[in-house]
N, CA, C and O atoms as a MOPAC input file, in Angstrom:
PM7 MOZYME 1SCF
protein

 N      0.83000 1    -0.93500 1     0.04400 1
 C     -0.17600 1    -0.16100 1     0.10200 1
 C      0.90600 1     1.07300 1    -0.31800 1
 O      2.05500 1     0.71800 1    -0.05300 1
 N      0.84700 1     2.27400 1    -0.83600 1
 C      1.25700 1     3.24800 1    -0.56300 1
 C      0.80500 1     4.30200 1     0.01900 1
 O     -0.42500 1     4.27600 1     0.04500 1
 N      1.18300 1     5.08400 1     0.42700 1
 C      0.86100 1     6.39500 1     1.47200 1
 C     -0.75500 1     6.74000 1     0.48300 1
 O     -1.00900 1     6.64100 1    -0.71700 1
 N     -1.52600 1     7.14000 1     1.60500 1
 C     -3.06200 1     8.05100 1     0.98000 1
 C     -3.06200 1     8.88000 1     1.65500 1
 O     -2.73400 1     8.75200 1     2.83400 1
 N     -3.41300 1     9.94500 1     1.15200 1
 C     -3.69200 1    11.20500 1     1.17100 1
 C     -4.97800 1    11.21900 1     2.08500 1
 O     -5.87000 1    10.39700 1     2.29800 1
 N     -4.75000 1    12.27700 1     2.45900 1
 C     -6.76000 1    12.49000 1     3.18300 1
 C     -6.79000 1    13.92500 1     3.19800 1
 O     -6.22500 1    14.75100 1     3.91600 1
 N     -7.79500 1    14.04900 1     1.98000 1
 C     -8.05700 1    15.67400 1     1.45500 1
 C     -9.17000 1    15.70700 1     1.99900 1
 O     -9.71400 1    14.67200 1     2.38400 1
 N    -10.00300 1    17.53000 1     2.20100 1
 C    -10.73400 1    18.08600 1     2.56200 1
 C    -11.84800 1    17.96700 1     1.09800 1
 O    -11.61000 1    17.36900 1     0.04900 1
 N    -13.14700 1    18.78800 1     1.48600 1
 C    -13.96600 1    18.76400 1     0.03000 1
 C    -13.21600 1    19.58200 1    -0.80500 1
 O    -13.29300 1    19.24000 1    -1.98600 1
 N    -12.11400 1    21.10600 1    -0.45700 1
 C    -11.42600 1    21.77600 1    -1.42600 1
 C    -10.38000 1    21.39200 1    -2.15000 1
 O     -9.91600 1    22.18500 1    -2.96800 1
 N     -9.79900 1    20.07500 1    -1.98300 1
 C     -8.39700 1    19.57000 1    -1.77700 1
 C     -7.48800 1    19.55800 1    -1.40700 1
 O     -6.46300 1    19.04800 1    -1.86000 1
 N     -7.80400 1    20.56600 1     0.22400 1
 C     -6.55200 1    20.87300 1     0.88800 1
 C     -6.02500 1    18.99200 1     1.78100 1
 O     -6.66700 1    18.10000 1     2.33500 1
 N     -4.84000 1    19.17900 1     1.51000 1
 C     -4.53400 1    17.96600 1     2.56700 1
 C     -4.21100 1    18.16600 1     4.23500 1
 O     -3.55300 1    18.99200 1     4.86800 1
 N     -4.88800 1    17.17300 1     4.54500 1
 C     -5.40200 1    17.11200 1     5.77100 1
 C     -4.48100 1    16.19500 1     6.51400 1
 O     -4.14400 1    16.52500 1     7.65100 1
 N     -3.98700 1    14.95500 1     5.93700 1
 C     -2.87600 1    14.27500 1     6.68100 1
 C     -3.10600 1    12.73800 1     5.48400 1
 O     -4.05500 1    12.26500 1     4.85800 1
 N     -1.66300 1    12.40200 1     5.66000 1
 C     -1.51300 1    11.08800 1     5.04700 1
 C     -1.31000 1     9.53400 1     6.05200 1
 O     -0.72900 1     9.47200 1     7.13600 1
 N     -1.86800 1     8.56900 1     5.42700 1
 C     -1.71500 1     7.53900 1     6.20100 1
 C     -0.64100 1     6.35500 1     5.38600 1
 O     -0.60000 1     5.92900 1     4.23200 1
 N      0.09500 1     6.11400 1     6.51100 1
 C      1.56100 1     5.73600 1     5.91600 1
 C      1.35600 1     3.83200 1     6.05500 1
 O      0.64900 1     3.33600 1     6.93100 1
 N      1.97300 1     3.15700 1     5.21800 1
 C      2.06300 1     1.51700 1     5.88200 1
 C      3.27800 1     1.50700 1     6.39600 1
 O      4.01000 1     2.32900 1     5.84400 1
 N      3.95500 1     0.68300 1     7.53700 1
 C      4.94700 1     0.39900 1     8.01600 1
 C      4.96200 1    -1.25900 1     8.04100 1
 O      4.20400 1    -2.21000 1     7.85000 1
 N      6.22600 1    -0.99200 1     8.37800 1
 C      6.50400 1    -3.17100 1     8.59300 1
 C      5.41500 1    -3.59500 1     9.47900 1
 O      4.68000 1    -2.93000 1    10.20800 1
 N      5.49500 1    -5.12800 1     9.19800 1
 C      4.13700 1    -5.72100 1     9.68500 1
 C      3.45000 1    -5.24800 1     9.33800 1
 O      2.61800 1    -6.09000 1     9.67300 1
 N      2.75300 1    -4.36600 1     8.77100 1
 C      0.92200 1    -3.93300 1     8.25700 1
 C      0.82900 1    -3.21900 1     9.04400 1
 O     -0.30600 1    -2.77100 1     8.87800 1
 N      1.40200 1    -2.57100 1    10.16300 1
 C      1.05500 1    -1.66700 1    10.66400 1
 C      0.90400 1     0.08600 1    10.03000 1
 O      1.69500 1     0.70100 1     9.31600 1
 N     -0.02600 1     0.40200 1    10.44100 1
 C     -0.37400 1     2.19100 1     9.77400 1
 C     -0.40400 1     3.07500 1    10.39300 1
 O     -1.34900 1     3.11800 1    11.18100 1
 N      0.57000 1     4.24300 1    10.39800 1
 C      0.50600 1     5.64200 1    11.02800 1
 C     -0.25100 1     6.65600 1    10.61000 1
 O     -0.79700 1     6.17700 1     9.61600 1
 N     -0.59400 1     7.63000 1    10.71500 1
 C     -1.28900 1     9.10900 1    10.26300 1
 C     -0.40000 1     9.79900 1    10.97200 1
 O      0.15700 1     9.70700 1    12.06700 1
 N     -0.42100 1    10.73300 1     9.77300 1
 C      0.34100 1    12.13500 1    10.37500 1
 C     -0.15300 1    13.33100 1     9.58700 1
 O     -0.43400 1    13.21500 1     8.39400 1
 N     -0.26500 1    14.49800 1    10.24800 1
 C     -1.09600 1    15.46200 1    10.22300 1
 C     -0.65200 1    16.06900 1     9.09100 1
 O      0.40900 1    15.52900 1     8.77800 1
 N     -0.99500 1    17.07400 1     8.19100 1
 C     -0.54500 1    17.98500 1     6.99100 1
 C      0.86900 1    18.34500 1     7.38100 1
 O      1.69500 1    18.11400 1     6.49800 1
 N      1.33300 1    18.85600 1     8.50200 1
 C      2.72800 1    19.34000 1     8.86000 1
 C      3.65200 1    18.14700 1     9.19100 1
 O      4.60600 1    18.32100 1     9.94800 1
 N      3.38700 1    16.90200 1     8.62700 1
 C      4.01900 1    15.69300 1     9.25400 1
 C      4.22800 1    14.92000 1    10.36400 1
 O      4.91800 1    13.92100 1    10.56700 1
 N      3.16600 1    15.87500 1    11.34300 1
 C      3.12700 1    15.47800 1    12.89100 1
 C      2.85100 1    13.79400 1    13.11300 1
 O      2.10200 1    13.34100 1    12.24700 1
 N      3.13700 1    13.19200 1    13.72000 1
 C      2.88800 1    11.91700 1    14.27400 1
 C      1.60100 1    11.75700 1    14.72100 1
 O      1.81400 1    11.94600 1    15.91900 1
 N      0.14400 1    11.49900 1    14.62800 1
 C     -0.93800 1    11.44900 1    15.47800 1
 C     -1.13100 1    10.34100 1    15.75200 1
 O     -1.89700 1    10.15100 1    16.69700 1
 N     -0.52300 1     9.13000 1    15.05200 1
 C     -1.03900 1     7.99700 1    15.92300 1
 C     -0.89800 1     6.53600 1    15.07100 1
 O     -0.59400 1     6.63700 1    13.88200 1
 N     -1.08000 1     5.34800 1    15.56600 1
 C     -1.00900 1     4.22400 1    14.48700 1
 C     -1.70100 1     3.33400 1    14.87400 1
 O     -2.28100 1     3.55500 1    15.93700 1
 N     -1.95400 1     1.86800 1    14.14800 1
 C     -3.12400 1     0.88300 1    13.87600 1
 C     -2.09400 1     0.03300 1    13.59900 1
 O     -1.35800 1     0.00400 1    12.61200 1
 N     -2.12700 1    -0.90700 1    14.92600 1
 C     -1.46500 1    -2.28600 1    14.63300 1
 C     -2.71300 1    -3.66100 1    14.74600 1
 O     -3.34000 1    -4.11100 1    15.70500 1
 N     -2.68800 1    -3.95000 1    13.55900 1
 C     -3.71800 1    -4.72700 1    12.60400 1
 C     -3.78300 1    -5.94600 1    13.61200 1
 O     -4.90300 1    -6.33800 1    13.93900 1
 N     -2.30200 1    -6.77600 1    14.29300 1
 C     -2.43600 1    -7.74800 1    15.40300 1
 C     -3.11500 1    -7.54900 1    16.20600 1
 O     -4.10800 1    -8.27200 1    16.28400 1
 N     -2.94000 1    -6.59000 1    17.09000 1
 C     -3.72500 1    -6.30500 1    18.15700 1
 C     -5.34000 1    -5.58300 1    18.13700 1
 O     -6.13400 1    -5.51000 1    19.07500 1
 N     -5.50900 1    -5.05100 1    16.60700 1
 C     -6.38400 1    -4.59500 1    16.15500 1
 C     -6.80900 1    -3.72400 1    17.02800 1
 O     -7.92800 1    -3.86000 1    17.52200 1
 N     -6.12900 1    -2.85500 1    17.31100 1
 C     -5.58600 1    -1.71700 1    18.25500 1
 C     -5.59200 1    -0.10000 1    17.78900 1
 O     -4.36500 1    -0.00700 1    17.80800 1
 N     -5.83900 1     0.66100 1    17.56000 1
 C     -5.07200 1     2.04500 1    17.52800 1
 C     -5.15000 1     3.27000 1    18.31000 1
 O     -6.09500 1     3.92900 1    18.74200 1
 N     -3.30700 1     3.43600 1    18.39700 1
 C     -3.15400 1     4.21000 1    19.75700 1
 C     -2.54100 1     5.60600 1    18.79400 1
 O     -2.17300 1     5.74800 1    17.62700 1
 N     -2.69400 1     6.68700 1    20.25100 1
 C     -2.28600 1     7.89300 1    19.62600 1
 C     -0.85000 1     8.30800 1    19.99100 1
 O     -0.27100 1     7.50000 1    20.71700 1
 N     -0.33500 1     9.12600 1    19.72500 1
 C      0.81800 1     9.16700 1    19.38000 1
 C      1.66500 1     9.40900 1    20.21000 1
 O      2.78700 1     9.77900 1    19.86800 1
 N      1.21400 1     9.20900 1    21.84700 1
 C      1.46300 1     9.01000 1    23.41300 1
 C      1.39200 1     7.56600 1    23.38200 1
 O      2.24400 1     7.04400 1    24.10100 1
 N      0.74900 1     6.88200 1    22.86000 1
 C      1.10900 1     5.35800 1    23.13600 1
 C     -0.36900 1     5.09300 1    23.99300 1
 O     -0.52800 1     4.28900 1    24.91000 1
 N     -1.17500 1     5.82200 1    23.53100 1
 C     -2.66100 1     5.71500 1    24.69500 1
 C     -3.73700 1     5.26800 1    23.71600 1
 O     -4.09800 1     5.68200 1    22.61400 1
 N     -4.08400 1     4.36400 1    24.43900 1
 C     -5.53000 1     3.67900 1    23.78500 1
 C     -6.32800 1     4.47100 1    23.20800 1
 O     -6.80100 1     5.25200 1    24.03400 1
 N     -6.84100 1     4.70500 1    21.80200 1
 C     -7.77400 1     5.40000 1    21.31700 1
 C     -9.18200 1     4.25900 1    21.43700 1
 O    -10.27600 1     4.57800 1    21.90100 1
 N     -8.88800 1     3.14700 1    20.99700 1
 C     -9.96600 1     2.35500 1    20.64900 1
 C     -9.36500 1     0.96800 1    19.83800 1
 O     -8.26000 1     0.85800 1    19.30500 1
 N    -10.57100 1    -0.15800 1    19.93100 1
 C    -10.19200 1    -1.26200 1    19.02400 1
 C    -10.53100 1    -0.70500 1    17.34200 1
 O    -11.43600 1     0.09600 1    17.10900 1
 N     -9.81700 1    -1.16800 1    16.48300 1
 C    -10.17600 1    -1.35500 1    15.49400 1
 C     -9.47900 1    -0.26100 1    14.86800 1
 O     -8.55200 1     0.22500 1    15.51800 1
 N     -9.82100 1     0.37700 1    13.37900 1
 C     -8.98300 1     1.37100 1    12.69000 1
 C     -9.35200 1     2.34200 1    13.18000 1
 O    -10.57700 1     2.46100 1    13.16900 1
 N     -8.86100 1     3.04800 1    13.58200 1
 C     -9.69300 1     4.61600 1    14.10500 1
 C     -8.80500 1     5.96900 1    13.88100 1
 O     -8.89400 1     7.06600 1    14.43200 1
 N     -7.90800 1     5.48700 1    12.86400 1
 C     -6.77600 1     6.27700 1    12.86100 1
 C     -7.87300 1     8.06600 1    11.90400 1
 O     -7.78700 1     9.18200 1    12.41700 1
 N     -8.63400 1     7.83200 1    10.72500 1
 C     -8.69000 1     8.63000 1    10.46000 1
 C     -9.35600 1     9.67200 1    12.04900 1
 O     -8.95900 1    10.82300 1    12.22600 1
 N    -10.20600 1     9.09800 1    12.87100 1
 C    -10.74900 1     9.90500 1    14.09900 1
 C     -9.70000 1    11.04700 1    14.60100 1
 O    -10.01500 1    12.22200 1    14.79400 1
 N     -8.56300 1    10.56800 1    14.75500 1
 C     -7.43400 1    11.06500 1    15.03600 1
 C     -7.13900 1    12.49500 1    14.41700 1
 O     -6.45500 1    13.29000 1    15.06100 1
 N     -7.68200 1    12.85100 1    13.09100 1
 C     -7.68200 1    13.89200 1    12.39600 1
 C     -8.25600 1    15.35900 1    12.46300 1
 O     -8.04100 1    16.14900 1    11.54400 1

């Protein structure tokens, strides 16, 4: 999977989701700041501080 760009209705970049090793995903805002990661093995999304956000892929909720 290549980077997935997330844009608003006007085409402005909001953030990107990138696939890491082991199938993990991370989301970064438009400035490149880490917002969180999703681990498919545990089915958990965690924020940039490592706190559990919830079960499942909730990365876009961190925008």
